[in-house]
C-alpha positions as CSV (number, residue, x, y, z in Angstrom):
1,X,-2.5,16.8,-9.1
2,X,-5.1,14.7,-10.9
3,X,-5.6,11.3,-11.4
4,X,-5.8,11.2,-15.0
5,X,-2.1,12.8,-15.0
6,X,-0.7,10.0,-13.3
7,X,-0.5,6.0,-13.4
8,X,-2.0,4.3,-10.1
9,X,-0.3,1.0,-9.3
10,X,-2.1,-1.2,-7.0
11,X,-0.3,-3.7,-4.6
12,X,-2.8,-5.8,-2.9
13,X,-1.3,-8.1,0.3
14,X,-1.7,-11.9,1.0
15,X,-3.7,-13.7,-1.2
16,X,-4.5,-10.9,-3.4
17,X,-7.7,-8.2,-3.5
18,X,-11.0,-10.5,-4.6
19,X,-13.2,-8.9,-6.8
20,X,-15.2,-7.6,-4.5
21,X,-11.8,-5.9,-2.4
22,X,-12.1,-2.1,-3.1
23,X,-8.5,-2.2,-4.7
24,X,-9.9,-4.6,-7.5
25,X,-12.9,-2.0,-7.6
26,X,-10.5,0.8,-7.8
27,X,-8.5,-1.4,-10.8
28,X,-11.8,-1.7,-12.7
29,X,-13.2,2.0,-12.0
30,X,-9.8,4.3,-12.8
31,X,-8.7,4.1,-16.1
32,X,-5.1,4.4,-15.7
33,X,-4.9,2.0,-12.4
34,X,-3.2,-1.2,-12.8
35,X,-2.1,-4.0,-10.5
36,X,1.4,-5.4,-9.8
37,X,1.0,-9.2,-10.0
38,X,2.7,-11.5,-8.0
39,X,3.7,-15.0,-9.6
40,X,2.5,-16.6,-5.9
41,X,0.0,-15.0,-4.0
42,X,-0.3,-17.4,-0.9
43,X,3.6,-18.0,-0.3
44,X,5.3,-14.9,-1.1
45,X,8.8,-14.3,-1.3
46,X,10.2,-10.6,-1.1
47,X,12.8,-10.8,-3.6
48,X,9.7,-11.3,-5.8
49,X,7.5,-9.2,-4.9
50,X,9.9,-6.4,-4.7
51,X,11.4,-7.3,-7.9
52,X,7.4,-7.0,-9.6
53,X,7.0,-3.7,-8.0
54,X,10.5,-2.0,-9.2
55,X,9.6,-3.8,-12.9
56,X,6.3,-1.8,-12.7
57,X,7.1,1.7,-11.6
58,X,9.9,1.1,-14.4
59,X,7.7,0.4,-17.0
60,X,5.2,3.4,-16.3
61,X,5.2,6.6,-18.5
62,X,3.7,9.4,-16.0
63,X,4.3,9.8,-12.0
64,X,3.0,7.0,-10.1
65,X,1.0,6.8,-7.1
66,X,1.3,3.2,-5.2
67,X,-1.5,2.0,-3.6
68,X,-1.0,-0.8,-0.9
69,X,-2.7,-3.0,1.1
70,X,-1.7,-5.0,3.7
71,X,1.5,-7.2,3.0
72,X,1.3,-5.0,-0.1
73,X,2.5,-2.1,2.4
74,X,5.5,-4.2,3.7
75,X,6.3,-5.0,0.2
76,X,6.5,-1.2,-1.0
77,X,8.5,-0.6,2.0
78,X,11.4,-3.1,1.1
79,X,11.2,-1.9,-2.4
80,X,11.3,1.8,-1.8
81,X,14.7,1.8,-2.0
82,X,15.4,0.0,-4.9
83,X,13.0,2.0,-7.2
84,X,14.1,4.3,-10.4
85,X,14.3,8.0,-8.4
86,X,11.8,10.7,-9.7
87,X,8.9,8.2,-10.8
88,X,7.1,7.5,-7.7
89,X,5.3,10.5,-6.8
90,X,3.4,9.1,-3.8
91,X,2.0,6.3,-2.0
92,X,-1.0,5.6,-0.5
93,X,-0.7,3.0,2.5
94,X,-3.6,1.0,4.2
95,X,-3.4,-1.1,6.7
96,X,0.3,-2.6,7.2
97,X,0.4,-5.7,8.7
98,X,2.7,-6.2,11.9
99,X,4.9,-9.1,10.8
100,X,6.4,-9.4,14.2
101,X,2.9,-10.9,15.2
102,X,4.2,-14.8,14.7
103,X,0.6,-16.1,15.4
104,X,-1.2,-14.1,12.4
105,X,2.4,-14.0,10.1
106,X,3.2,-17.9,9.7
107,X,7.4,-17.9,8.9
108,X,5.9,-18.7,5.2
109,X,5.9,-15.2,4.7
110,X,10.0,-15.0,3.2
111,X,11.7,-12.3,3.9
112,X,9.2,-9.5,4.8
113,X,10.4,-9.1,8.6
114,X,11.8,-7.3,9.8
115,X,10.3,-4.5,7.4
116,X,12.2,-1.2,6.7
117,X,11.8,1.5,9.2
118,X,13.8,4.3,7.1
119,X,12.1,7.4,5.9
120,X,10.5,6.7,2.3
121,X,11.9,8.6,-0.5
122,X,8.8,9.7,-1.7
123,X,5.8,11.2,0.0
124,X,3.4,9.1,1.7
125,X,0.4,8.5,4.0
126,X,-0.5,5.6,5.8
127,X,-3.8,4.6,6.8
128,X,-4.8,3.0,9.8
129,X,-8.1,1.1,11.8
130,X,-8.3,1.4,15.6
131,X,-9.0,-2.5,15.8
132,X,-7.4,-4.0,12.9
133,X,-6.6,-7.4,13.9
134,X,-3.6,-7.6,11.9
135,X,-1.7,-4.4,13.6
136,X,-2.0,-2.6,16.5
137,X,-2.8,1.6,16.3
138,X,0.2,2.5,17.9
139,X,2.2,-0.1,16.0
140,X,0.8,1.5,13.0
141,X,1.5,5.0,14.0
142,X,5.2,4.0,14.6
143,X,5.4,2.7,11.0
144,X,4.1,6.2,9.9
145,X,6.8,8.0,12.0
146,X,9.8,6.1,10.7
147,X,8.7,6.3,7.0
148,X,7.6,10.0,7.2
149,X,4.2,9.3,6.2
150,X,1.2,11.2,7.5
151,X,-1.0,9.2,9.5
152,X,-4.7,8.9,9.4
153,X,-6.5,7.2,11.7
154,X,-9.4,5.6,10.1
155,X,-11.5,4.9,13.1
156,X,-13.3,1.4,14.0
157,X,-12.6,-0.1,10.0
158,X,-11.0,-3.4,10.8
159,X,-8.6,-4.9,8.3
160,X,-10.1,-2.5,5.6
161,X,-11.1,-5.1,3.4
162,X,-14.2,-6.9,2.3
163,X,-14.3,-9.0,5.1
164,X,-14.4,-6.0,6.7
165,X,-17.1,-4.5,4.9
166,X,-14.9,-2.4,2.7
167,X,-15.9,-3.3,-0.9
168,X,-16.1,-0.2,-2.4
169,X,-14.4,1.7,0.1
170,X,-15.9,5.4,-1.1
171,X,-14.1,6.9,2.1
172,X,-10.8,5.7,0.7
173,X,-11.1,7.5,-2.3
174,X,-11.7,10.6,-1.2
175,X,-8.5,10.2,1.3
176,X,-6.9,9.1,-2.3
177,X,-8.3,12.4,-3.7
178,X,-7.0,14.7,-0.4
179,X,-3.6,12.8,-1.1
180,X,-3.3,14.1,-4.6
181,X,-4.1,17.4,-3.5
182,X,-1.4,17.5,-0.7
183,X,0.6,16.6,-3.5
184,X,-0.1,19.0,-5.6
185,X,0.6,21.6,-3.2
186,X,3.5,20.5,-2.1
187,X,4.9,20.3,-5.9
């Protein structure tokens, strides 16, 4: 599967992805990548976020690859069973948060917890850090197992955002390329 033959939907997490975040850089660099916009990035409501993901997928004219980060991963898990069948070819999920950590994810994050733990209806890959402050590695591994996702332990890379030094994140582009190759060979 080639990048030129797909639509890439970028799904940021809480507070959106700033201009230096790898998701924003990818959106600027990859011609057929676009962000799934949310009306409220600071006080997210699961119904709104899921609805916007579903609408963005429905508007796609080619196979879709979802590229989700942080709370965007949780929103993707919630949206998965509501997406039009056969359009989503796969999802690259990065730095899934453990929403059960109430001291980190306050109650204002409306309806995202519990995160669905059923198998996703499309191929996926979860990239996790060994020192993510928002999710222990073993919890991330539990998510990957439940979702049927390939699991990539990325090492000590924090929350894989610009705060942890992942502006351009070239390793992420390589992982995306690897994932697309896996989809091609499975297809």
